[in-house]
C-alpha positions in Angstrom: 0.0 0.0 0.0 1.4 3.4 -1.0 1.5 6.4 1.4 3.0 9.8 0.9 5.5 11.7 3.0 6.7 15.3 2.4 10.4 15.5 1.6 12.1 17.9 4.1 14.5 19.2 1.5 12.1 19.6 -1.4 8.5 20.4 -0.6 7.0 17.5 -2.6 5.2 14.4 -1.7 6.9 11.1 -2.5 5.3 7.7 -2.4 6.5 5.1 0.1 5.3 1.5 0.5 4.8 1.0 4.2 4.2 -2.8 4.1 7.0 -3.7 1.8 10.0 -2.9 4.0 9.8 -1.0 7.3 13.4 -0.3 7.9 14.2 2.1 4.9 11.1 4.3 5.7 13.1 6.6 8.0 16.6 6.8 9.4 17.3 8.3 12.7 14.7 9.2 15.4 11.1 10.2 14.8 8.6 11.5 17.4 5.5 9.3 17.9 2.3 11.2 18.6 0.1 8.4 19.9 2.2 7.1 22.8 2.0 8.9 26.2 3.8 8.4 29.4 2.3 8.0 32.9 4.3 8.4 36.1 3.7 6.6 39.4 6.0 7.9 42.1 6.3 7.7 45.9 7.2 5.1 48.6 4.1 3.0 47.7 4.4 3.2 43.9 5.6 -0.4 43.5 3.1 -1.9 45.9 0.3 0.1 44.3 1.3 -1.1 40.8 1.6 -4.7 42.0 -2.0 -4.6 43.2 -3.3 -3.1 40.0 -1.4 -4.5 37.1 -1.1 -8.0 35.7 2.6 -8.5 35.8 4.9 -9.0 38.8 6.3 -5.6 39.6 8.5 -6.2 42.7 10.4 -8.8 40.7 11.4 -6.1 38.2 14.9 -4.7 39.0 15.6 -1.0 39.1 16.6 0.2 35.7 14.6 -2.5 33.8 11.3 -2.7 32.0 8.6 -5.3 31.3 5.3 -5.5 29.4 2.2 -5.3 31.5 -1.5 -4.8 31.3 -4.3 -3.3 33.3 -7.5 -5.4 33.4 -11.1 -5.1 34.5 -12.4 -7.2 37.3 -13.8 -9.5 34.6 -10.3 -10.1 33.2 -10.7 -7.9 30.1 -7.8 -5.8 28.9 -8.0 -2.1 29.4 -4.5 -1.2 28.4 -1.2 -2.8 27.4 1.9 -0.9 28.2 5.6 -0.9 28.9 6.3 -0.6 32.7 9.7 0.9 33.5 11.1 0.7 37.0 13.4 3.7 37.1 14.2 3.5 40.8 12.7 2.1 44.0 10.0 4.9 44.0 9.5 5.7 40.4 7.6 3.8 37.7 6.9 5.0 34.1 4.2 3.5 32.0 4.6 4.0 28.2 1.0 3.7 26.9 1.3 3.3 23.2 -2.3 4.3 22.5 -2.5 7.3 24.7 -5.3 7.8 27.1 -3.1 8.5 30.2 -5.3 11.3 31.5 -8.3 8.9 31.8 -6.1 6.1 33.1 -4.6 8.4 35.8 -8.1 9.5 36.9 -9.3 5.9 37.2 -6.2 4.7 39.0 -6.4 7.5 41.6 -9.7 6.0 42.7 -7.8 3.0 44.2 -5.0 5.0 45.9 -6.8 5.2 49.3 -4.0 5.8 51.9 -1.1 4.7 49.8 1.7 7.2 49.3 1.8 7.3 45.5 1.4 10.2 43.1 -0.1 9.4 39.6 0.4 12.0 36.9 0.9 12.1 33.1 4.5 13.0 32.2 3.5 15.8 29.8 7.2 16.9 29.3 8.2 13.5 27.9 8.0 12.5 24.3 8.3 9.0 22.9 10.8 8.7 20.0 11.4 5.7 17.8 14.1 4.5 15.4 14.5 1.4 13.3 18.0 0.8 14.7 19.7 -1.0 17.5 19.9 1.1 20.7 23.2 2.7 21.6 23.3 1.4 25.2 20.1 -0.3 26.2 20.0 -4.1 26.0 17.0 -6.4 26.4 15.0 -5.4 29.5 17.8 -3.1 30.8 17.2 0.6 30.4 19.9 3.1 29.7 20.0 6.7 30.8 21.9 8.8 28.2 24.1 11.8 29.0 21.2 14.3 28.5 18.9 12.4 30.8 17.0 10.6 27.9 15.8 7.1 28.8 16.6 4.5 26.0 14.8 1.2 25.6 15.6 -1.8 23.4 12.2 -2.5 21.8 13.3 -4.9 19.0 15.3 -8.0 18.2 18.2 -8.8 15.9 15.7 -9.6 13.1 14.1 -6.1 13.4 16.2 -3.8 15.6 14.1 -1.0 17.2 14.9 1.7 19.7 12.5 3.8 21.9 13.6 6.9 23.7 11.8 9.0 26.3 13.1 12.5 25.8 12.2 16.2 26.1 9.4 16.9 23.7 10.1 18.7 20.4 13.6 17.6 19.8 13.0 15.4 16.7 10.5 15.6 13.9 7.2 13.7 13.5 6.1 12.1 10.2 2.8 10.3 9.7 4.3 7.6 7.5 7.0 6.9 10.1 4.4 6.5 12.8 2.4 4.1 10.6 5.6 2.1 10.0 6.2 1.9 13.7 2.6 0.8 14.4 2.9 -1.9 11.7 6.1 -3.2 13.3 4.3 -3.4 16.6 1.6 -5.6 14.9 4.3 -7.8 13.4 5.5 -8.5 16.9 1.9 -9.3 18.1 1.7 -6.1 20.2 -2.0 -5.2 20.3 -2.7 -1.5 19.8 -6.1 -0.9 21.3 -8.5 1.7 20.1 -11.2 2.7 22.6 -13.7 0.4 20.9 -11.5 -2.6 21.7 -10.8 -1.9 25.3 -12.6 -4.2 27.8 -13.4 -6.8 25.1 -10.5 -9.3 25.2 -8.7 -11.5 27.8 -4.9 -11.4 27.9 -4.9 -14.9 26.4 -7.0 -13.9 23.5 -4.7 -11.0 22.8 -1.6 -13.3 23.0 -0.1 -11.3 25.8 1.7 -14.5 26.9 4.0 -13.9 23.9 5.1 -10.7 25.5 5.3 -12.1 29.1 2.9 -9.3 29.9 0.9 -11.1 32.7 1.6 -13.4 35.7 -0.4 -16.3 36.9 1.8 -16.7 40.0 1.6 -13.3 41.7 -1.0 -12.2 44.2 -4.4 -10.7 43.6 -5.0 -8.0 40.9 -8.1 -7.1 39.0 -9.1 -10.0 36.8 -6.5 -12.4 38.3 -8.9 -15.2 39.0 -10.2 -15.3 35.5 -6.7 -15.1 34.0 -5.4 -17.9 36.2 -8.5 -20.1 35.6 -8.2 -19.8 31.8 -4.4 -20.5 32.0 -4.6 -23.6 34.3 -7.8 -25.1 32.8 -6.7 -24.4 29.2 -10.0 -22.9 28.2 -8.8 -20.2 25.8 -10.5 -21.1 22.5 -9.3 -18.1 20.5 -5.9 -16.5 19.8 -4.2 -13.6 18.1 -3.1 -13.8 14.4 -1.5 -11.4 12.0 -3.4 -10.7 8.8 -2.5 -8.9 5.6 -5.7 -7.4 4.1 -6.5 -6.3 0.6 -7.6 -2.9 1.9 -7.2 -1.2 5.3 -9.5 -2.7 7.9 -11.1 -1.2 11.0 -10.9 -2.4 14.6 -14.1 -4.4 15.4 -14.6 -5.4 11.8 -15.5 -9.1 11.2 -13.2 -11.6 9.7 -15.3 -14.1 7.7 -14.8 -17.4 5.9 -17.3 -18.9 3.5 -19.7 -16.1 4.3 -19.7 -16.8 8.1 -18.2 -14.6 10.8 -15.0 -16.3 12.1 -13.4 -13.6 14.2 -12.7 -9.9 14.8 -10.1 -7.3 13.8 -8.5 -5.9 17.0 -5.7 -3.6 15.8 -5.1 -2.2 12.3 -2.3 -0.3 10.6 -2.4 0.1 6.8 -2.8 -3.4 5.2 -1.7 -5.2 8.4 -4.1 -6.2 11.2 -4.2 -8.3 14.3 -7.3 -10.4 14.7 -8.7 -12.8 17.3 -9.7 -16.1 15.6 -10.6 -19.6 16.8 -7.7 -21.9 17.6 -9.2 -24.7 15.4 -9.3 -22.6 12.2 -7.7 -23.8 9.0 -6.6 -20.3 7.9 -8.0 -20.6 4.3 -10.6 -18.5 2.6 -10.4 -15.6 5.1 -12.0 -12.3 4.1 -12.3 -8.8 5.5 -15.1 -6.6 4.1 -15.5 -9.1 1.2 -11.8 -8.9 0.2 -9.2 -11.6 0.7 -7.0 -11.6 3.8 -4.0 -13.8 4.4 -2.2 -15.1 7.4 1.3 -13.6 8.1 3.9 -15.0 10.6 4.3 -13.1 13.9 7.8 -12.1 14.9 9.0 -13.5 18.3 11.5 -12.0 20.8 9.7 -8.9 22.1 9.1 -10.4 25.5 11.1 -8.8 28.4 
């Protein structure tokens, strides 16, 4: 699928093919507009996060990050994010689909007497590059000389770097943001629009591929349902990557032989993540009456 970006040197639009090859689309860092950062700080920040989020926060070492999720009491996913433990009293949540103001407001309802401050980090910008990080490796963060936090958000097969830096220091391009979003889908990272929040369990969204939830830690919202599904093996649907003939929309049906088979969850150009039955054969899939084919998911993004 062809998109257009404006050349910075000559004020013309040039076509680029987002799905063909992600790496050449942009070199260097580009600002991402959708992701936002939420800060949890104070003596009880880790304990509070442990009680609310699906992954095991105390086991995360200072200067490291993990994938995590916030669930409803019914075990449905509200948000998927990167959780950074900067120091013993500071956590940062990189929420790739924004919404941190609403998330902060909801989380504050559960603070009670805990000593934790929850606030959007409005001064931080999320920047991305299709290149190996300078110093960050795996789950280990790196703090650069100017205070920027660097994360390794890729693999040797598709190197990617994320940085949390002062806003306004690098340019934004729509095509670059789309390329990054497509690379997230290739890794099986769900990007949830509002219409898809509170619809899916962690297992249905394949969050086990990201090690984004724990079945061993103590109580958190939705924990009983997550553990029951895990130990009883009752998940009947899973996440797949599709290439569609035309851009799809979250919530749109995936059909086969005229019957609804599943649902698109996340879309970016001609790539989409969908939840389909485990016992599918993968042939004859369609979205909006046009063919859709299965694509392999990339591994290695778990931290």
